N, CA, C and O atoms as a DFTB+ gen file, in Angstrom:
340 C
 N C O
     1  1       7.955     -16.362      -8.822
     2  2       8.160     -16.195     -10.081
     3  2       8.652     -17.335     -11.373
     4  3       8.991     -17.322     -12.556
     5  1       8.439     -18.238     -10.302
     6  2       9.217     -19.664     -11.029
     7  2       7.851     -20.050     -11.509
     8  3       7.800     -21.103     -12.143
     9  1       6.588     -19.304     -11.298
    10  2       5.685     -20.163     -12.658
    11  2       4.892     -19.059     -13.448
    12  3       3.890     -19.226     -14.142
    13  1       5.554     -17.919     -13.190
    14  2       5.394     -17.212     -14.357
    15  2       6.514     -17.288     -15.523
    16  3       6.454     -17.385     -16.748
    17  1       7.183     -17.232     -14.921
    18  2       8.682     -17.678     -16.823
    19  2       8.798     -19.412     -16.891
    20  3       9.716     -19.844     -17.587
    21  1       8.067     -20.234     -16.322
    22  2       7.302     -21.763     -16.438
    23  2       5.581     -20.887     -18.149
    24  3       5.281     -21.061     -19.330
    25  1       5.282     -20.317     -17.317
    26  2       4.198     -20.000     -18.684
    27  2       4.391     -18.791     -19.650
    28  3       3.695     -18.580     -20.643
    29  1       5.222     -18.183     -19.306
    30  2       5.688     -17.105     -20.563
    31  2       6.662     -18.638     -21.455
    32  3       6.212     -19.162     -22.473
    33  1       7.681     -18.989     -20.936
    34  2       8.451     -19.784     -22.055
    35  2       7.551     -20.982     -22.712
    36  3       7.943     -21.333     -23.825
    37  1       6.160     -21.810     -22.084
    38  2       5.206     -22.242     -22.832
    39  2       4.489     -21.274     -24.284
    40  3       4.662     -21.770     -25.398
    41  1       4.179     -20.734     -24.242
    42  2       3.722     -19.746     -24.407
    43  2       4.280     -18.963     -25.863
    44  3       3.671     -18.510     -26.832
    45  1       5.959     -19.055     -25.457
    46  2       7.159     -18.649     -26.306
    47  2       6.781     -19.864     -27.161
    48  3       6.442     -19.552     -28.302
    49  1       6.751     -21.592     -26.796
    50  2       7.056     -22.375     -27.656
    51  2       5.802     -23.017     -27.780
    52  3       5.630     -24.143     -28.247
    53  1       4.857     -22.188     -27.303
    54  2       3.583     -22.638     -28.757
    55  2       3.697     -21.583     -29.462
    56  3       3.983     -21.854     -30.629
    57  1       3.569     -20.228     -29.196
    58  2       3.604     -19.977     -30.877
    59  2       4.746     -20.131     -31.771
    60  3       4.807     -19.472     -32.808
    61  1       5.708     -21.008     -31.415
    62  2       6.904     -20.932     -32.016
    63  2       6.167     -22.267     -33.231
    64  3       6.092     -22.261     -34.459
    65  1       5.735     -23.268     -32.222
    66  2       5.105     -24.171     -33.181
    67  2       3.801     -24.189     -33.982
    68  3       3.432     -24.907     -34.911
    69  1       3.272     -23.267     -33.389
    70  2       1.829     -22.672     -33.898
    71  2       2.282     -21.631     -35.443
    72  3       1.636     -21.713     -36.488
    73  1       2.993     -21.091     -35.336
    74  2       3.826     -19.465     -36.421
    75  2       3.772     -21.116     -37.244
    76  3       2.862     -21.323     -38.048
    77  1       5.104     -22.521     -36.873
    78  2       5.783     -23.318     -37.779
    79  2       4.869     -24.043     -38.405
    80  3       5.142     -24.295     -39.579
    81  1       3.792     -24.491     -37.961
    82  2       2.401     -25.219     -38.534
    83  2       1.192     -23.963     -39.271
    84  3       0.111     -24.263     -38.763
    85  1       1.089     -23.377     -39.726
    86  2       0.059     -21.885     -39.666
    87  2       1.300     -20.649     -39.901
    88  3       1.496     -19.825     -39.008
    89  1       2.158     -20.623     -41.283
    90  2       2.736     -19.342     -40.565
    91  2       2.437     -17.978     -41.392
    92  3       2.434     -17.713     -42.595
    93  1       2.071     -16.880     -39.657
    94  2       0.668     -15.921     -40.181
    95  2       1.209     -15.139     -39.360
    96  3       1.966     -15.358     -38.414
    97  1       0.704     -14.048     -39.846
    98  2       0.998     -13.037     -38.236
    99  2       0.635     -13.063     -37.543
   100  3       1.127     -12.221     -36.792
   101  1      -0.658     -13.978     -36.797
   102  2      -0.650     -14.414     -35.948
   103  2      -0.275     -14.679     -34.766
   104  3      -0.387     -14.156     -33.657
   105  1       0.365     -15.928     -35.367
   106  2       1.227     -16.665     -34.380
   107  2       2.680     -16.038     -34.537
   108  3       3.659     -16.658     -34.121
   109  1       2.841     -14.345     -35.368
   110  2       3.954     -13.928     -35.365
   111  2       3.769     -12.749     -34.704
   112  3       4.841     -12.177     -34.507
   113  1       2.984     -12.273     -34.361
   114  2       2.541     -11.261     -33.344
   115  2       2.447     -12.093     -31.594
   116  3       2.641     -11.464     -30.554
   117  1       2.045     -13.877     -31.670
   118  2       2.217     -13.867     -30.689
   119  2       3.319     -14.424     -29.849
   120  3       3.419     -14.359     -28.624
   121  1       4.450     -15.205     -31.046
   122  2       6.498     -15.190     -30.177
   123  2       6.998     -13.593     -30.004
   124  3       7.937     -13.092     -29.385
   125  1       5.776     -12.947     -30.960
   126  2       6.742     -11.340     -30.895
   127  2       6.541     -10.631     -28.830
   128  3       7.345     -10.359     -27.938
   129  1       5.186     -10.619     -28.949
   130  2       3.967     -10.920     -27.392
   131  2       5.021     -10.980     -26.606
   132  3       5.560     -10.102     -25.932
   133  1       5.528     -13.279     -26.909
   134  2       5.951     -14.087     -26.242
   135  2       6.759     -14.049     -25.570
   136  3       6.921     -14.459     -24.420
   137  1       7.505     -13.402     -26.433
   138  2       9.603     -13.139     -26.259
   139  2       9.456     -11.892     -25.717
   140  3      10.379     -11.165     -26.084
   141  1       8.808     -11.438     -25.118
   142  2       8.917      -9.756     -24.858
   143  2       8.415     -10.057     -23.639
   144  3       8.902      -9.120     -23.008
   145  1       7.757     -10.720     -22.794
   146  2       7.442     -10.929     -21.716
   147  2       8.205     -11.510     -21.585
   148  3       8.966     -11.399     -20.624
   149  1       8.317     -12.366     -22.489
   150  2      10.336     -13.390     -21.791
   151  2      11.174     -12.276     -21.053
   152  3      11.406     -12.365     -19.848
   153  1      11.691     -11.053     -21.948
   154  2      12.340     -10.388     -21.729
   155  2      12.037      -9.788     -20.930
   156  3      12.691     -10.424     -20.103
   157  1      11.439      -8.819     -20.180
   158  2      10.485      -8.396     -19.961
   159  2      10.851      -8.831     -18.275
   160  3      11.070      -7.925     -17.471
   161  1      10.887     -10.079     -17.903
   162  2      10.522     -10.622     -16.662
   163  2      11.889     -10.047     -16.190
   164  3      12.203      -9.088     -15.485
   165  1      13.081     -11.717     -17.347
   166  2      14.659     -11.489     -16.759
   167  2      14.889     -10.434     -16.632
   168  3      15.646     -10.351     -15.664
   169  1      14.500      -8.545     -17.441
   170  2      15.148      -7.144     -17.068
   171  2      14.272      -7.102     -15.503
   172  3      14.859      -6.765     -14.475
   173  1      13.181      -7.394     -15.512
   174  2      12.858      -7.110     -13.846
   175  2      13.734      -8.474     -12.654
   176  3      14.154      -8.057     -11.574
   177  1      13.867      -9.601     -12.909
   178  2      14.771     -10.064     -12.133
   179  2      15.281      -9.034     -11.237
   180  3      15.149      -8.317     -10.244
   181  1      16.354      -9.675     -12.849
   182  2      17.655      -8.983     -12.567
   183  2      17.727      -7.506     -12.220
   184  3      18.623      -6.918     -12.825
   185  1      17.077      -6.843     -11.479
   186  2      17.011      -5.499     -11.807
   187  2      16.708      -5.284      -9.914
   188  3      17.011      -4.339      -9.186
   189  1      16.051      -6.501      -9.620
   190  2      15.178      -6.496      -8.160
   191  2      16.189      -7.004      -7.580
   192  3      16.348      -6.764      -6.383
   193  1      17.377      -8.059      -8.483
   194  2      17.917      -8.646      -7.006
   195  2      19.799      -7.540      -7.233
   196  3      20.837      -7.384      -6.590
   197  1      19.397      -7.229      -8.108
   198  2      20.304      -5.600      -7.640
   199  2      19.689      -4.086      -6.819
   200  3      20.130      -2.952      -7.003
   201  1      18.714      -4.434      -6.019
   202  2      18.252      -3.048      -5.900
   203  2      18.691      -3.190      -4.490
   204  3      18.980      -4.360      -4.242
   205  1      18.871      -2.197      -3.254
   206  2      19.657      -2.167      -1.989
   207  2      18.991      -2.285      -0.738
   208  3      18.503      -1.163      -0.601
   209  1      18.733      -2.825       0.063
   210  2      18.080      -3.512       1.235
   211  2      18.098      -2.825       1.489
   212  3      18.956      -2.192       0.872
   213  1      17.148      -1.703       2.892
   214  2      16.363      -0.561       3.357
   215  2      17.703      -0.825       4.505
   216  3      18.355      -1.843       4.736
   217  1      17.751       0.084       4.887
   218  2      18.693       1.087       6.408
   219  2      18.767       1.761       6.878
   220  3      19.147       2.760       6.268
   221  1      18.460       1.941       8.582
   222  2      17.840       3.247       8.908
   223  2      19.201       3.080      10.004
   224  3      19.770       2.062      10.396
   225  1      19.446       4.521      10.304
   226  2      20.034       4.771      11.727
   227  2      19.808       5.968      12.469
   228  3      19.945       7.028      11.858
   229  1      19.519       5.993      13.557
   230  2      19.022       6.576      13.960
   231  2      20.039       7.449      15.486
   232  3      21.188       7.036      15.637
   233  1      19.610       8.396      16.321
   234  2      21.378       8.610      16.169
   235  2      20.885       8.769      18.066
   236  3      19.675       8.724      18.291
   237  1      21.498       8.880      18.844
   238  2      20.581       8.593      20.991
   239  2      19.854       9.513      20.698
   240  3      20.173      10.414      19.922
   241  1      18.733       9.411      21.300
   242  2      17.339      10.545      21.597
   243  2      16.700       9.714      20.944
   244  3      15.621       9.258      21.324
   245  1      17.334       9.366      19.755
   246  2      16.109       9.940      18.507
   247  2      14.381       8.906      18.407
   248  3      13.981       7.843      18.883
   249  1      13.963       9.692      17.755
   250  2      12.556       8.037      16.729
   251  2      12.777       8.340      15.527
   252  3      12.904       9.129      14.591
   253  1      12.760       7.186      16.065
   254  2      13.031       6.591      14.178
   255  2      11.527       6.007      13.243
   256  3      10.497       5.710      13.848
   257  1      11.591       5.959      12.400
   258  2       9.692       5.844      12.016
   259  2      10.558       5.051      10.415
   260  3      11.606       5.337       9.837
   261  1       9.255       3.750      10.106
   262  2       9.722       3.611       9.150
   263  2       8.271       3.165       8.768
   264  3       7.564       2.532       9.552
   265  1       7.805       3.602       7.296
   266  2       6.019       3.279       6.780
   267  2       5.457       3.140       5.530
   268  3       6.131       3.710       4.671
   269  1       4.975       2.872       5.326
   270  2       4.853       1.949       3.679
   271  2       4.387       2.786       3.491
   272  3       3.593       2.278       2.700
   273  1       3.941       4.409       3.511
   274  2       3.254       4.832       2.853
   275  2       3.891       6.729       3.836
   276  3       4.814       7.104       4.559
   277  1       3.129       7.087       3.437
   278  2       3.755       9.176       3.595
   279  2       3.710       8.961       5.482
   280  3       2.929       8.249       6.112
   281  1       5.366      10.267       6.292
   282  2       4.860       9.855       7.062
   283  2       5.068      11.468       7.850
   284  3       5.731      12.310       7.244
   285  1       4.617      11.722       8.861
   286  2       4.431      13.080       9.024
   287  2       4.914      12.839       9.603
   288  3       5.290      11.695       9.856
   289  1       5.162      13.848      10.137
   290  2       6.695      14.091      11.168
   291  2       5.982      15.082      13.285
   292  3       6.544      15.231      14.370
   293  1       4.459      15.469      12.688
   294  2       4.568      15.723      13.156
   295  2       2.990      15.214      14.718
   296  3       2.366      15.417      15.759
   297  1       3.449      14.170      13.017
   298  2       2.675      13.237      14.379
   299  2       2.861      11.648      15.280
   300  3       2.166      10.671      15.559
   301  1       4.286      12.150      15.497
   302  2       5.196      11.282      15.871
   303  2       5.231      11.471      17.455
   304  3       5.009      12.612      17.860
   305  1       5.512      10.371      18.486
   306  2       5.024      11.264      19.452
   307  2       5.894       9.360      20.318
   308  3       5.704       8.146      20.391
   309  1       6.795      10.432      20.726
   310  2       7.857       9.694      22.209
   311  2       8.382       9.212      23.390
   312  3       9.364       8.673      23.901
   313  1       6.340      10.029      23.755
   314  2       6.523       9.231      25.321
   315  2       6.283      11.119      26.484
   316  3       5.694      11.370      27.536
   317  1       7.221      12.081      25.367
   318  2       7.995      13.378      25.993
   319  2       6.717      13.365      26.444
   320  3       5.744      12.712      26.067
   321  1       6.915      14.594      27.751
   322  2       6.029      15.096      28.645
   323  2       5.612      16.669      27.080
   324  3       4.515      16.932      26.586
   325  1       6.545      17.117      26.872
   326  2       5.935      17.901      25.884
   327  2       5.203      17.878      25.142
   328  3       4.756      18.886      24.596
   329  1       4.810      16.539      24.862
   330  2       4.878      15.976      23.311
   331  2       3.159      15.846      23.501
   332  3       2.406      15.527      22.581
   333  1       2.628      16.237      25.211
   334  2       1.792      15.661      25.664
   335  2       0.870      16.606      24.835
   336  3      -0.125      16.097      24.317
   337  1       1.109      17.937      24.662
   338  2       0.100      19.656      25.390
   339  2      -0.513      19.685      23.605
   340  3      -1.282      20.571      23.231
């Protein structure tokens, strides 16, 4: 994330220098875009810091499944003889 922040800051600084050297709408758009990127990175980083970690509690005799996608309960097998049928 540091590399992205660095690139966004360099782009913002370069666009400000460009606007100072040649005041036109293109460097102005570059300033707005790079500043928006910096704000977006700041908001994204702040939200990811406040995100709760994943926790899971399973009762006695229960089966727990953690999946990155869809988990279908019918596909779980805990080794019981009744599940083998």
